C-alpha angles and dihedrals in degrees: 000000000000099000094177091057091047091049091051091051090049090052092051088056094045095250129141126198087257095052094046092048090051092049089050092048096240131117120261091242091054091047090051092050089052098045090047092041092229122168093002092301115153137163115265122234091257091051091050090048089051092054093043090054095041092053098035092236119180120221095266093051093046090052091049091051101041103026108029120176109257115222117206 
C-alpha cells in the first residue's frame, strides 16, 4: 500500500485519518494499524471499495494506492 499517496488523496478531499475512520465505521487506532500495515492489519476489499468510491478513484489510481509495485 502506498500510504503517502492515500494520505495525499485524503487531503485533497478534506479528510483526516479520524474522519475517514469514522466514515468507514472503524476506530482510529484500527485505521492506523491498517494504513501502517502493522501486525498483519490490512484493509478489507469492502474498505478499499469504500475509499475508491469516496475518492472517485479510477482503476489505475486504485492499483497505485492499494497494490503499488515494490522495487527491490
